[in-house]
C-alpha positions in Angstrom: 0.1 -0.2 0.2 1.4 3.5 -1.0 1.8 5.5 2.3 0.1 9.1 1.5 2.3 12.0 1.0 1.4 15.5 2.1 4.5 17.7 0.9 4.3 19.8 -2.2 6.9 22.0 -3.6 5.8 25.3 -4.5 7.8 26.6 -7.9 6.4 30.2 -7.2 7.8 30.1 -3.9 11.5 30.9 -3.9 14.0 32.6 -1.4 14.8 35.7 -3.3 13.0 38.2 -4.5 11.9 39.7 -1.1 8.2 39.5 -2.5 8.6 35.6 -3.2 9.8 35.1 0.5 7.3 37.0 2.3 5.0 34.9 0.1 5.7 31.5 0.9 5.4 32.9 4.5 2.2 34.3 4.1 1.0 30.6 2.8 1.9 29.0 6.1 0.4 31.8 8.4 -3.0 31.5 6.7 -2.8 27.6 6.2 -2.1 27.5 9.7 -4.0 29.5 11.3 -7.1 29.1 9.2 -7.2 25.6 8.1 -4.6 23.6 9.4 -2.6 24.0 12.6 -0.1 20.9 12.0 0.6 22.3 8.9 5.0 22.6 8.2 7.2 24.5 5.5 10.9 24.0 4.9 13.3 25.4 2.2 14.2 22.5 -0.4 16.7 23.6 -3.4 15.3 27.4 -3.3 11.7 26.2 -3.5 9.3 26.4 -0.7 7.9 23.2 0.9 4.2 22.7 2.3 3.5 20.1 4.7 -0.7 20.3 5.5 -2.3 16.5 6.8 -5.4 18.7 6.6 -6.0 20.3 3.3 -3.5 17.5 1.5 -5.8 14.8 2.9 -6.3 11.8 0.6 -5.1 14.2 -2.6 -1.7 13.5 -2.7 0.6 10.1 -3.6 3.5 10.0 -5.9 1.7 11.1 -8.8 -0.6 13.4 -7.2 0.4 16.6 -6.2 -1.5 18.9 -9.2 -4.4 17.8 -7.2 -3.2 18.7 -3.7 -2.0 22.3 -5.7 -5.6 21.9 -6.9 -6.7 21.7 -2.9 -4.1 24.4 -2.0 -5.6 27.2 -4.8 -9.0 26.3 -3.8 -8.4 27.2 -0.2 -7.3 30.5 -0.8 -10.4 31.1 -3.7 -12.8 30.2 -1.7 -12.4 29.5 1.9 -9.2 32.6 2.9 -10.2 35.5 5.0 -8.2 38.3 4.8 -6.2 40.1 7.8 -7.4 43.4 8.7 -4.2 45.0 8.0 -4.8 48.9 7.7 -2.2 52.0 8.4 -4.8 54.4 9.9 -2.0 57.0 10.6 -0.8 57.7 6.9 -2.2 59.6 4.7 -2.5 57.7 2.3 -4.3 54.8 3.9 -7.7 56.0 2.7 -9.1 57.0 6.2 -8.1 61.1 5.7 -9.0 63.6 3.5 -7.3 63.7 -0.2 -6.8 59.8 -0.2 -8.1 57.4 -2.4 -10.8 55.8 -0.2 -12.4 53.2 -2.8 -10.9 50.1 -1.4 -11.7 51.1 2.0 -15.2 52.1 1.1 -15.9 49.0 -0.7 -14.0 46.1 2.0 -15.9 48.4 4.5 -19.4 47.9 2.4 -18.9 44.5 2.1 -21.4 41.3 3.4 -19.2 38.9 2.3 -18.2 36.6 5.5 -14.5 36.2 4.7 -14.6 40.2 4.4 -16.8 40.6 8.0 -13.6 41.2 10.3 -12.0 43.9 7.7 -15.3 45.6 7.9 -15.7 45.9 11.6 -12.0 47.2 11.7 -12.7 49.5 9.5 -15.6 50.9 11.5 -13.8 50.8 14.4 -10.9 53.0 13.1 -13.6 55.8 11.4 -15.1 55.6 15.2 -11.7 56.4 16.9 -10.3 58.8 14.4 -14.1 60.8 14.6 -13.8 60.9 17.9 -10.5 62.1 18.3 -12.0 64.9 15.9 -8.7 64.1 12.6 -9.8 64.8 9.3 -6.0 65.2 8.0 -3.1 63.1 8.4 -1.4 63.4 11.6 2.2 64.3 12.7 4.2 64.3 15.9 2.3 63.9 19.0 -0.9 63.3 17.4 -0.2 60.5 15.2 1.7 58.8 18.3 -1.5 59.3 20.6 -3.4 58.0 17.8 -1.2 55.2 17.4 -1.5 54.1 20.9 -4.7 54.4 21.0 -5.3 51.8 18.0 -3.1 49.5 20.2 -5.4 49.4 23.0 -8.4 49.0 20.9 -8.0 47.6 17.7 -7.9 43.5 17.1 -4.8 41.4 18.0 -4.8 40.9 14.2 -4.0 44.7 13.3 -2.1 44.7 16.6 0.7 42.1 14.9 0.6 44.3 11.8 1.5 47.4 13.7 4.3 45.6 15.6 5.9 44.2 12.0 5.9 48.1 10.7 7.1 50.2 14.1 7.9 50.1 17.6 6.9 53.0 19.5 9.7 55.2 20.4 9.5 58.0 23.5 9.9 60.6 20.7 8.3 59.2 18.1 7.9 55.5 15.8 10.9 53.6 14.8 10.3 51.8 11.5 11.1 48.8 10.2 12.8 48.5 6.8 10.9 45.8 5.5 7.8 47.9 5.7 9.2 51.1 4.7 8.5 54.2 6.8 5.3 52.1 8.8 3.7 50.5 6.2 4.7 52.6 3.3 7.3 53.9 0.8 7.0 57.2 0.2 3.8 58.1 -1.5 3.5 53.9 -2.5 1.0 53.1 1.1 0.9 49.1 1.3 -2.0 48.8 2.9 -4.3 51.1 0.8 -2.2 48.5 -2.3 -3.2 45.3 -0.3 -7.0 46.4 -0.1 -6.8 47.5 -3.5 -5.7 44.0 -5.0 -8.2 42.1 -2.3 -11.1 44.4 -4.3 -9.3 43.5 -7.4 -9.6 39.9 -7.3 -13.5 40.6 -5.9 -12.8 38.7 -2.2 -14.8 41.3 -0.9 -17.8 39.5 -2.8 -20.4 37.0 -2.3 -18.8 35.8 -6.3 -17.1 32.9 -7.8 -13.7 33.4 -8.2 -12.8 34.6 -11.9 -10.9 33.0 -14.5 -8.3 35.9 -14.0 -8.1 35.5 -10.6 -7.3 31.3 -11.0 -5.0 32.3 -13.5 -2.7 34.9 -10.9 -3.1 32.3 -7.6 -1.9 29.5 -9.9 1.5 31.8 -11.1 1.7 32.7 -7.7 1.9 29.1 -5.8 3.3 27.3 -9.2 4.9 30.0 -11.4 2.7 29.3 -14.5 2.5 31.5 -17.2 0.0 34.4 -16.5 -0.1 38.1 -17.8 0.2 40.5 -14.7 -1.4 43.4 -14.3 0.1 46.9 -14.0 0.1 48.0 -10.5 2.7 49.6 -8.4 5.1 46.6 -5.8 7.4 49.2 -4.6 10.7 47.7 -2.6 9.5 44.4 -3.3 10.3 42.9 -6.5 12.7 44.9 -8.1 12.5 43.2 -12.0 9.0 44.4 -11.4 9.3 47.8 -10.5 9.2 49.0 -14.1 11.9 52.0 -14.9 14.5 52.3 -17.5 15.9 49.3 -18.9 13.2 47.3 -16.9 12.4 45.4 -20.2 12.5 46.2 -24.3 12.7 50.0 -24.8 13.6 52.7 -22.6 11.3 52.3 -19.7 9.3 49.3 -18.5 6.2 49.6 -16.8 5.4 48.6 -12.7 3.6 44.6 -13.2 2.4 42.9 -10.5 0.2 39.9 -9.7 -2.1 40.4 -7.0 -2.2 37.3 -5.3 1.8 37.5 -4.9 1.1 41.2 -3.1 -1.5 39.7 -0.9 0.4 36.7 0.6 3.5 39.2 0.7 1.8 41.4 2.8 0.2 38.8 4.7 3.6 36.9 5.5 5.3 39.9 6.4 2.8 40.4 10.0 5.4 37.0 11.2 8.2 39.5 10.9 7.1 41.8 13.8 9.6 43.8 16.0 8.0 43.9 19.4 9.5 41.0 20.6 13.0 41.9 20.1 12.8 44.8 22.4 12.3 42.1 25.2 15.1 40.1 24.8 17.1 43.4 25.3 17.5 46.9 24.3 18.2 47.6 21.0 20.8 50.5 20.0 18.4 51.4 16.8 15.0 51.6 16.5 16.1 49.6 13.3 17.8 46.9 15.1 14.5 46.2 17.1 13.3 43.8 14.5 14.0 40.5 13.9 17.3 40.1 11.6 17.6 43.5 11.0 20.6 45.4 11.1 22.6 48.5 9.6 24.1 48.3 6.4 27.9 47.7 5.0 28.8 49.2 1.8 30.8 45.9 1.3 29.3 43.2 -1.7 27.5 46.3 -3.2 27.4 46.2 -6.6 27.8 50.1 -6.3 31.0 51.7 -5.5 29.0 54.8 -3.8 29.5 55.3 -0.3 26.3 57.0 0.1 24.7 53.6 -0.4 25.7 52.4 2.9 24.7 55.9 4.9 21.6 56.5 2.8 20.1 52.3 3.0 17.2 51.8 5.2 19.5 48.9 6.7 19.8 45.1 5.6 17.4 41.7 6.5 18.9 38.9 6.9 16.6 36.0 5.6 16.8 32.4 7.3 16.3 29.3 5.6 16.0 26.1 7.1 15.6 22.6 5.5 13.7 20.9 8.1 9.9 20.9 8.4 8.7 24.0 11.1 5.1 24.7 11.5 3.9 28.2 12.9 4.6 28.5 16.1 8.2 27.4 16.0 8.7 29.8 12.9 6.8 32.6 14.7 9.2 32.6 17.8 12.5 31.7 15.3 11.5 35.2 13.2 9.9 37.1 16.5 13.0 36.7 18.9 15.6 37.1 15.5 18.3 36.9 18.1 22.3 37.0 16.3 24.7 37.2 18.1 28.4 38.1 18.3 31.0 38.1 21.4 28.3 37.6 23.3 26.3 41.0 22.1 23.3 41.6 19.1 24.9 42.3 15.7 24.8 45.8 15.1 25.6 45.4 11.5 26.1 43.3 8.3 29.3 42.2 9.2 28.6 41.6 12.8 25.6 39.2 11.2 28.0 36.9 9.1 30.6 36.7 11.9 27.5 35.1 14.0 26.4 33.3 11.1 29.8 32.0 11.1 30.5 31.0 15.3 27.1 29.3 15.2 25.6 32.7 17.1 21.6 32.3 15.3 19.5 29.4 15.7 20.8 26.2 15.3 18.0 25.2 13.1 18.5 27.6 10.6 20.6 26.3 7.6 21.7 29.8 5.8 20.6 33.4 5.2 19.9 35.0 2.3 21.2 38.5 2.6 19.3 41.5 0.9 19.6 45.5 1.7 17.2 48.0 1.3 18.5 50.8 -1.0 17.9 53.9 -2.6 17.5 53.9 -6.5 15.3 55.8 -8.8 15.3 58.9 -7.0 14.4 58.3 -3.5 12.3 54.9 -4.1 13.8 52.3 -2.3 14.3 48.6 -3.5 15.2 45.5 -1.9 18.2 43.6 -3.7 20.1 40.9 -2.8 23.4 40.9 -1.8 24.6 36.8 -1.8 23.4 33.6 0.4 25.8 32.9 3.7 25.2 29.4 5.1 25.5 28.6 8.8 28.8 26.8 9.4 31.1 26.9 12.6 34.5 28.6 11.3 36.0 28.6 15.0 38.8 31.7 13.2 36.1 34.1 13.0 35.7 34.0 17.2 39.2 35.6 16.4 37.6 38.9 14.6 36.3 39.8 18.5 40.0 41.0 19.2 39.6 43.9 16.9 35.9 45.1 17.6 36.8 48.2 19.9 38.9 48.9 16.9 36.7 48.5 14.0 33.9 50.3 16.3 36.0 53.5 16.6 37.4 53.3 13.3 34.2 53.1 11.5 32.5 55.9 13.7 35.5 58.2 12.7 34.8 57.2 9.2 31.5 58.1 9.1 31.3 62.0 8.9 30.5 62.6 5.2 33.7 64.5 4.9 35.6 61.5 5.9 38.6 61.1 3.1 37.4 58.3 0.3 40.6 56.5 0.8 39.6 56.1 4.7 36.0 55.1 3.5 37.8 52.2 1.2 39.9 50.7 3.8 37.0 50.3 6.0 34.7 49.0 3.4 38.1 46.5 2.5 38.4 45.3 6.2 33.8 44.7 6.0 34.8 42.9 2.7 37.0 40.5 3.4 35.2 39.7 7.0 32.0 38.7 5.1 33.9 36.6 2.3 35.7 34.2 5.2 32.9 34.4 7.1 30.8 33.2 3.7 33.5 30.9 2.4 35.7 30.2 5.3 39.4 29.1 4.7 42.7 30.5 5.1 43.1 32.6 2.2 40.0 34.2 3.1 41.1 34.8 6.8 44.4 36.0 5.2 42.7 38.6 3.3 41.1 40.1 6.8 44.9 40.6 7.5 45.6 42.2 4.6 43.0 44.9 5.0 43.9 45.3 8.5 47.3 46.1 7.6 45.8 48.8 4.6 43.7 50.4 6.8 46.9 50.5 9.9 48.7 52.3 6.8 46.1 54.8 5.7 45.9 55.7 9.3 49.7 56.1 10.1 49.6 58.4 7.6 47.8 61.1 9.5 48.8 59.9 12.5 45.1 58.6 13.3 43.2 61.6 12.4 40.5 61.0 9.7 39.4 64.2 7.9 37.7 66.4 10.7 36.0 63.6 12.9 36.9 64.3 16.9 37.6 60.4 17.0 40.9 59.5 16.2 41.3 55.2 16.1 44.5 54.4 18.0 46.8 51.7 15.9 46.0 48.4 16.2 47.7 46.3 19.0 46.6 42.9 21.4 45.9 40.8 18.5 46.6 36.8 19.2 49.6 34.4 17.2 46.5 32.7 16.2 46.0 34.9 14.1 48.8 34.1 12.5 48.0 30.3 11.9 43.8 31.2 10.8 46.1 33.2 7.7 49.5 30.9 7.2 48.9 29.6 3.3 52.6 28.5 3.9 53.6 30.2 0.6 57.3 31.9 0.0 55.5 35.5 0.4 54.0 34.6 3.9 57.0 33.0 5.0 59.3 36.1 4.4 56.1 38.7 5.7 56.3 36.9 9.0 59.8 36.9 9.0 60.4 40.3 8.4 57.7 41.7 10.9 59.2 39.3 13.9 62.0 41.7 14.0 63.3 43.1 17.4 66.2 44.3 19.4 67.2 41.5 21.5 68.8 44.8 23.8 65.3 46.4 23.8 66.9 50.2 23.3 65.1 50.5 19.8 61.6 49.3 18.2 60.2 46.8 16.5 60.4 46.3 13.2 57.2 48.1 13.2 58.5 51.2 14.0 60.4 51.5 11.1 56.7 51.3 8.7 54.7 53.9 11.2 54.8 56.0 14.0 53.7 54.0 17.0 54.5 53.6 20.5 53.7 50.7 22.0 53.8 49.6 25.6 52.2 47.4 28.8 51.2 48.9 31.6 52.0 46.4 34.0 54.3 43.5 33.2 51.7 40.9 32.8 48.9 43.7 31.5 47.9 43.8 28.1 49.2 46.4 25.3 48.4 49.7 24.8 49.2 51.5 21.7 49.4 55.4 20.3 50.7 57.3 17.4 54.2 59.2 18.4 54.5 62.5 16.8 57.7 62.8 14.2 59.2 59.7 14.8 62.1 60.0 13.0 62.6 56.1 12.7 59.6 55.6 10.3 61.4 55.1 6.5 58.7 53.1 5.0 57.3 55.3 2.2 55.8 54.5 -1.8 58.6 53.0 -3.5 59.1 49.4 -3.8 59.4 46.7 -1.6 63.2 46.3 -1.7 64.1 49.8 -1.7 61.9 50.3 2.1 63.4 47.2 2.9 66.9 48.4 2.3 66.4 51.5 4.1 64.8 49.6 7.3 68.3 47.8 7.6 70.4 51.5 7.0 67.7 52.7 9.9 67.7 49.8 12.3 72.2 49.5 11.9 72.2 53.6 12.6 69.9 53.6 15.2 71.6 50.4 17.0 75.0 52.0 16.6 73.7 55.4 18.4 72.1 53.5 21.3 75.3 51.4 22.4 73.4 47.8 21.3 75.7 45.2 22.3 74.4 43.0 18.6 72.7 44.4 15.8 69.1 45.1 16.4 67.9 42.4 14.1 66.6 39.3 16.7 63.9 37.8 15.3 60.9 35.2 16.5 60.4 33.5 12.7 63.3 32.8 9.9 63.0 32.8 6.4 64.2 29.6 4.8 67.3 29.4 2.1 64.1 27.8 -0.4 62.1 31.6 0.2 65.5 33.6 -0.1 66.5 32.1 -3.0 63.0 32.6 -5.0 63.2 36.7 -3.5 66.7 37.0 -5.1 65.6 35.7 -8.3 62.3 37.6 -8.5 60.0 35.1 -8.7 58.0 36.5 -5.4 55.1 38.6 -5.4 56.7 42.0 -3.8 53.2 43.8 -3.5 51.9 40.8 -1.4 54.7 40.9 0.8 54.5 44.3 1.4 50.8 43.6 1.9 51.3 40.8 4.3 54.1 42.6 6.2 51.4 45.3 7.4 49.5 43.1 8.5 51.9 40.7 10.4 53.6 44.0 11.8 50.4 44.3 13.8 51.3 41.4 16.2 53.4 41.7 19.5 57.3 40.6 19.6 56.9 37.9 21.6 60.7 35.9 21.7 60.1 32.4 20.8 56.2 33.0 19.8 56.8 31.5 16.3 59.7 29.1 16.1 59.2 26.0 13.1 61.5 23.6 11.5 62.1 23.4 8.0 63.5 20.5 5.9 66.3 23.2 3.6 68.0 20.0 2.0 66.4 21.0 -1.3 67.1 24.5 -1.5 67.8 26.0 -4.7 71.5 27.0 -5.5 72.1 30.3 -3.8 74.6 33.5 -5.4 77.5 32.9 -3.5 77.7 36.9 -2.8 74.2 36.6 -0.8 76.4 34.0 1.6 79.2 35.9 2.0 76.9 39.6 2.3 74.9 38.1 4.9 77.5 36.8 7.2 77.9 40.1 8.1 73.9 41.2 9.0 73.7 38.5 12.0 72.4 39.5 15.6 74.2 36.3 16.7 78.2 35.7 16.9 79.0 32.9 14.7 80.1 29.3 16.2 82.9 28.3 14.3 85.2 25.5 15.5 83.4 25.8 18.6 84.3 29.5 19.7 82.3 32.4 19.2 82.9 34.9 16.6 81.5 38.2 16.1 81.8 39.7 12.9 81.5 43.5 13.0 78.9 44.6 10.3 79.9 46.9 7.8 77.2 50.1 6.5 78.8 51.2 4.1 77.8 47.8 2.3 74.1 48.5 2.1 74.9 51.9 -0.1 77.3 50.4 -2.3 74.5 47.7 -3.0 71.7 50.0 -4.2 74.3 52.0 -6.0 75.2 49.0 -8.0 78.7 48.1 -6.6 78.8 44.6 -5.6 81.7 43.6 -6.5 83.4 46.1 -3.7 81.1 45.6 -1.5 82.0 41.4 -1.8 85.6 43.2 -1.5 84.7 44.7 2.0 83.3 41.9 3.3 86.4 39.4 2.4 88.6 42.1 4.4 85.7 42.0 7.2 85.9 38.5 7.8 89.5 38.1 7.8 89.7 40.4 10.2 87.5 38.2 12.8 89.6 35.5 12.4 87.8 33.6 9.3 88.9 32.5 6.2 86.6 33.4 3.4 86.4 31.9 -0.2 88.2 32.6 -2.5 91.5 30.5 -1.1 94.6 33.2 -1.6 97.2 32.5 -4.6 99.8 30.6 -3.4 102.4 33.5 -2.5 99.5 34.7 0.0 98.0 37.3 -2.3 94.2 37.8 -1.3 91.7 37.4 -4.6 89.8 39.4 -3.8 89.4 40.9 -7.0 87.8 38.1 -8.5 84.8 39.7 -7.1 84.9 42.3 -10.1 83.2 40.6 -12.3 79.8 41.5 -10.2 80.2 45.5 -10.4 78.0 47.8 -12.0 74.6 45.2 -11.3 72.5 48.0 -10.2 69.0 45.5 -10.3 70.5 42.6 -8.5 72.5 45.1 -6.1 69.3 46.5 -4.7 67.8 43.0 -4.3 70.6 41.9 -2.9 70.8 45.0 -0.3 66.9 44.2 0.4 67.9 40.3 1.1 70.3 41.1 3.8 67.2 42.1 6.4 65.8 38.6 6.1 66.5 37.0 9.3 67.8 33.1 9.0 68.0 30.7 11.4 71.3 28.7 12.6 71.1 25.6 10.1 70.7 28.2 7.2 73.6 30.3 8.5 75.4 26.9 8.7 74.8 26.3 5.3 75.9 30.0 4.0 79.4 29.3 6.1 79.5 26.0 4.2 79.4 28.3 0.8 81.7 31.0 1.5 84.0 29.5 4.6 86.8 27.4 4.4 87.4 24.6 7.6 84.2 25.9 9.1 83.5 23.1 11.3 80.3 24.8 12.9 79.3 22.9 15.6 75.0 22.3 15.3 72.6 24.3 17.0 68.8 24.9 16.9 66.3 27.1 17.1 
């Protein structure tokens, strides 16, 4: 015996556009309230599925879904009772002089059983307005007083609609972006249009449904072919909104299916904002509504920053894959919680982090991110911005470490006159966070690190001042080393950037390499307390500029050598907690690496505290490619520690003039100086002296006047190496080194 199936897929109900999503919710709500309390729904393959044991009883088998759709259509055509949705506080609602009252009058005079409650509500509203002696659109205190009276005296269905459209505040009302400004979008009143659609399909009459109404309903449920009517749909379906380039020719008419609009408005009642208030104070009226947050420009097709400022906000539409009933769905939508770092999400970046950190209801499979953007003059359209699956991305929790800084940077760039470069930097951080939360993985987390570095670089140019803003973001500080693990993609570029970022002065007399990139002072208020940082005015240690990576690394090396000598450092201020492999150095010298990427990564990785021993790793370098012998020779003069040769520690004094010679292309002269310096230290560099004892330093002359190679060589001298790598260099250029094995 074939088991009866009570599930059908509604091809006319998809997650996007917003109208279609709300239409699906409206179908569930109405079936549950007026026909089958046990109805269930879910999303599968981007289609809305409905289960109703009562409505589909004895109509469904494996091949009988068409009968079930007929049963559902028959319910709406013959039994559905419209919810009495009104907005008698708005000028275009049909209750005040100067407005269109045709639909209100038709419903008020209706003798159809299905419109009895609607007629009663209209009569009650008119009595209240008459008692208050209001004839024109109410404003300010008069409007607030009228709304409060409606909430006390009108039926629960009307109050639910009011909760979905607004929240009452001490100084007026806060409006849900979902429903415009209290149930209207400019001159388009949603309740007026709702009533007009009801009248258009004849639900207010005691007559059989028309063929046109059947056709429209079939289109609404199953996406069957139908000729749409000319009518305004507002922000809910951009494809039907009309306007330029909407169809063939220069302009297109706004089109609508009356049943789509009716079911959409019915579904919007599930998004009531009052419940969120009970779970905690919202930062703004916008945040008081379910799954509604402040808009972030990242992800917008338009690069215009005003899109973010003028947006009404974002609505993240939850999608679920297990069957849920109306009460459970009301609980999910009514609570509308999305928590990040122990607080409610405030904006789209926060919401994405909540999704990635499972800070949302576990029954939700994914979210469709949508934003209400101003288009075609002052009109708003709801625009889909992508799908975010609910997945546990543990690294997303690390983002809490930049919450305070990011909030400060966002407020500083909130000024209308903020320089565009700061706005672009903030958008870069937001976009990187959103992409990581959406896709996950080390490359996308690395993008966050790079975006932070770019924002830090912009702030460093002005020492934290953002235009005319009174808010001055401090340097980023206090990030944990877990960020490095989350972003490390094991590429040579990352390896070199990490090694450079780890450079500091072992004597503690001059700053870390970060002090050569930006004017910053970092300290701890207590020995085990958190790090703090501030911008340092007129910091002469900063040498980084807009030239290429090699030139900047050379400038940093020259500056650190000079500062170390002035400060009386006992060793070169090139101590490090991480190292570059000879493999990476060889590829760097050969020009095989992406220097711009190394620079971008360096600005991000330098944001971490320099803790000795934080990032020690062992790397097998037995297969490292050949290195230029000149590099092996010169690098021995730029080490932060003595060499161990034949059991004895050998200190080799650096020769700063070598850096200048290399940048000028005089590699041969630099190597000859290095040869003499090594011999002075008691070592025997190659090539060997001739039989008569004459040194063969002139053999390096063939490397003279190689400008590009010289600049690259000078930059490479800053790259930190582990002891095993230095031993290999000694084998290349020293005779009888007998270096003792060392580990790091």
